[in-house]
N, C-alpha and C positions, 0 to 999 in steps of 0.2 A: 264226605261226612265227619270220618273224625279228623283229612283237614284245615276244612276250613278252623269247627274249636280251634285245630292246635297256631291256627297262621289271625282268632279274632285274641286270645288269649298271648302271643305276641305282643297285638297290639297295644292293649288294655299295661302289657309289662311292659313298651316304652315309653306309651307316650307318659303313666307315673312316675317315675326315673323325668319324664322332660319336668310332670306336671308340681315332681315335692319343694321344690325350693318357693312354687310363690304357694301352696297348701301351707310348709310349715309357715315360712311369715305372715301370715293373716294373721290380719287382727292387732297385729302390732304399731303400737305405733313412734314417731318420731320421740326419739328419748335426752334430746335437747335441753327443753324447761323443764321436763320431768324433774330429771337432773341434778339443775341446777335449785328447784325445792326442796330436795332432799342437799341436799350438804347447807346451806342458808340453815335445817332447821338438825345437823348435827356442828353449827358452827357455836350454834343457840345453845342449848344440851353439853358444851363442849367450855361456850364463857362457862355458867354456871356454875363446870365443875370446880374452872380455876374460881370464879369472888367467892366459891364456900371455902376452898382454902387458902384463903390468904393470895394470890397469886399472884389477881392484879386490883385494885382501887374500887371501892365499888361505881365511883364516881367514871373513874375509866368502864366500867362493864356492865351500868347504865349508858352514856354512851354510844357503848363499840353497840347493848341491845335495837336503841333503837336503828342506827344505822343498817339493819339483819331485818330488821324489822317492815321496816325501806324496803329496803333491796326483793324481799316478801308482798311486801303487800305490787311492788310495782309489776310483778311480778302474774300473779293475781288480775291486774286492771288485765296484763294484755289478754288474758283469756287464755289460762294456759291451756283447761279443760277440753274448750271451741276447738281451740289449735290440734289439737293432740286425736279430738273423735271426725277433724279434716283430715290430719294426715295419715289417721288408721282408714275410712270411705274412699278416700285413695288407692288407699294401698289396696284395699280390697279391690276395689275398679278394674285396679290394672292387671292384677291375683286374675278376679275374674275375664279379661277378657284375651288372657296370656291365655287359661285352659281354655277358651268357646277357642284359640287357633290351630291349638294344643289333638282337641278332639276334628277339629274340620277335619284335615289333614286326612286321616284314616275316614273319614266318613265319605268326603268326594274320592279319594282313587275308592273305593270300593263300590263307591255311584258310578262314574263314570267306567267300572270295570262292566260293572251289569249289568250297561245303555251297549258301550261297544265291544266287550266281548265276550265269548260262553265260556262262561263259569258250570254251563251239563254237557260243554264237550270234554269230552276219556279221554286222557293219556292217550300217546301212540307209541306204546313202548316197539325197542327194534323188530319184535314175537310178528308186531302187526305188521309197522313198513318191508316188512322181510316178502309179503304179504300181500303187498298191494301189486297193484299194473307194473310190470316189466318193461311196458312200454316206460314209463316215466322213471326206472329207477336206473340209479347211473350201475358200471361195470361190478362198481368196490363190495352194493349192494346185492347182486347180481352172486356175486360168490360168496359171499357172504348166505345171503340166502341157502345157496345147490347147500355147500359146510354144515348149515344148517341140518336138511335133508340128509346132507351122509350122518350125522351125527347120532338123527333120530331113527337113522338106519342105512347104518356100514354094509350090508350086502348086496344093495342095488348100486349091478356090475351099468349098469348103469350111466345111474350120476358118475359115476369116478370116471368110466372111459368119454364121456361130458366136460367133467372143465379138466380132468387131465393134458388138452393142449390147447386152453386158455390157460392154466399156467405156465405151460410153456411161454409163450406169445408172451406173461408177464413176464421174463426171463426169472421166475421160481424153479428154475430148473428140479432141485433138493420134490417140493411140492409132485411138480409134475413126474418121474421116475415111480417119488413113488402112488401115483392114484393109477401109473401106470402099472406098474407091480398088481393093483387092489386087482384092478382088471381082467390080471393075466391066472388073479388067484383066483377069481367068483370065477371068470367063467374058461376058463381057458389062453392058453398060449395060440394066438397065435403068430402071426409074421409080421405083419402091417401092425399089432401090438410091439412086438418083441423089438422090433427094426424103430420104433419109434420110441420105445421103455433106454435102445441104446444110446436115441440124439442127446436122449435127456441127463442122460447122462456123462455124456461128453461134454452135454452144456453150463453143466452143473460142475465136470476139471478149468471151463475155461478153454475148452478146446481142441482137447484131449481123447485120443479114442484108448481110454486104460481097458484094464484088462474082464472090470464089469462089462461095461460097453461092450469092445469084442466077443466077450463071451451073447450076447445079445444078440448082435448084430450076423456070429454063428446057427441060433439057434434059429435067428429070422429064416435066412437061409435056408437049413434044413427042412424044416417050415415050405420051403416057395423059391427055387436056386438063381427067382425070376429077382427076386424082387428090391427093384433098382437102391432106394436110399437103406436099406443095409449095405449092399456091395459098396455104395458109395465114399460111406463110411469105416466100411475095412477097405474098403485101397485104400483110403487116409490114412487109420492105420497105416499100411502097409510106406506110406511115403513116409510119414511121422516112422518111423524105423528105419530107413536110414537104407531103404529100398526102390528107389523110382520104381527102374524100371519094371515090378510087379508091383505097383499102385495105375503105369503107366497103360501096361494089359489090359488091368479091368479098367478101368475108366473108355478106353481105347474101346473096348467088349461095349458099354456099356451104349456108348454112342454111333455101333454100327445094329445096333437090335434097340434103336431103342425106338420109335415113333418118334418124327420129327413133329414140336411142336409141346415132346416134352417135360416140365420142367426138370426130370434126370436127364437129359440125352444135357442140355442146353450147360445141368452143371457139370457133367465128364467136361463139356467143348473147355470153363472157360477155368476147369481142374487142371486137364492138357496143355494148354497155354502155359497155365502155373509155369509148370514144372517142365514149360522149352524155356521161362524163362530165363532159368537155373540155370539154361545151356546156354542160355547167350541169343535162342531163334525169336521173331515177334511173341506179342501176347498178345495183340488185336483179331475182334472177331470179325467173324467173318460174315457178308450179308447175310447167308443165308440163316445164320444161329440171329444174324439182331432179325430177321424177322419171325422166327421163329417168337423169339426176345416179349416181344408186341403182341405176339399174339396170345399167348395164353393168360390164362385166367389172369386177377390179385392177383387168390391165393397163393394159387402152381410160383407166380411171379415171386411171391414173398418167400415161397419156400426156398423159392433156388438162388432168390441172393442171398437169406440169408448161411444155406449151404456155400455157396461160393467164398462171404465172407472166414464165414464159419472150418477150409480150406487154405488159405489165405494166412487169419492165423496164428494155423496150427505151422502154417511153412516157414512162418517167422519165428519160431519160438526153435526152429531148430536154424536157420537162416536170419543171426540176427540182427546181420549188418550189412538186410538192403532196406536202404535209407524207401527210394525209393516206391519196394509196398510195404511201408509203414506208413508217408503218406497213405496211400493204398484203403491203407485199411481205414486210419480214421479218418476221409471222407464219409468208407462205406456206416461204418461207424454212427457221426451224423447223421447221413442222411440215412438210417433207417428206425435213430431217433435213440441209441443207446447211449446217451453220453457217462455212464459208466464206462461201461465196457470201452468208451474211447477214454476215457481219464488214465483204466488201467495201459493204455494198454500204453497212453504215451507213457507213462512211467511206465515203462520196459523200455518203451526203445529206446530212453536217458538215459538210465542204467546200462541197456548195451554196447550204444555204442558211444556211452564215454558220457556220464554230466555236461563236460567245459568244456564236449568234443564239438569242432565248428559245424560238424554235423546234425548233430546233436540243436542245436540257438537254431542250426533252422530250420527242426523240428519244430522247434516250437515258435520257432514265430508264423509257420505255418500253425501249431497250432487254434492262438487265436486267433489269428481267420478265419478257421470254424469255426470259434467261438466256443474251447475247452481248451485248459491249461492255463487259464493265467488267473491270472499272483502267481504265479514258480515257477 
């Protein structure tokens, strides 16, 4: 109700602001004829004063009075009173029409809104949208809904566990790491929880296995020595430390022990292929490996691909002179839709290869073909 009162008040103020000039001028006649009559009367008064003072001969004064009188008579014969009244009436009519038009605008608008709109429909604030049917909500609304729920229920471990991988998929690695930590705090540590925490920390650091990430992976292996996620990233840590033999041993063991169709088995094989490239060997996957990839479910395949790309990114941070590796990394990021990461990788590659070098120029042309690096 208060809303409509305010709307009516604002409409009235706006209407009065527009009508004020018409209200102020209403009843005023055109001043031309009345002004002339007043001038002639002033002239008569002045003429009488000059005649009394002897400044004008009486004969000239009489002749001047007669002339002024004739002018006044002609003015009266022209109907000054009727003309002024007509002008005033016309002014009133124009003002009335204008004010009617001004008042008609809000009246017609409100009428159409009452007919076509839904004035009784209550506002739909964010809280109401967040409780709407999830099937009709966007991913941002779903995340906002979960965040609102967790803000009101910070001890909901299941909620944090559900939200953490969503953050990771969206590249919000810092938020993912915080959500995994909260899950571990509430539910206690698990091998998978610690491994996913470490993976989020790796993503947050741009593919580098930091000390915190390595500690999380070690904790995961302490709970489950066979956890493939932790084993894979610990091998990556060894590779980043310049220990390819140790990394290769871990990946070889994973490839031998994990069942066919395992995403981490294929990731280990690809990582081994990456190590082989550094030693000048072929990196082409075998037919069995390709078949295993085809049999994976989409989520497992995505995890495997992201792990492979992270491994390649980490290797290029150590070995930035590999032009072909940079091309593969850029293509992989673009295919995954990770445009920001692709742009960042391109900038690192240009710095590593030398901005003015032929390799950097060729890589920039390749990036433009991929749809990134334009205008750089």
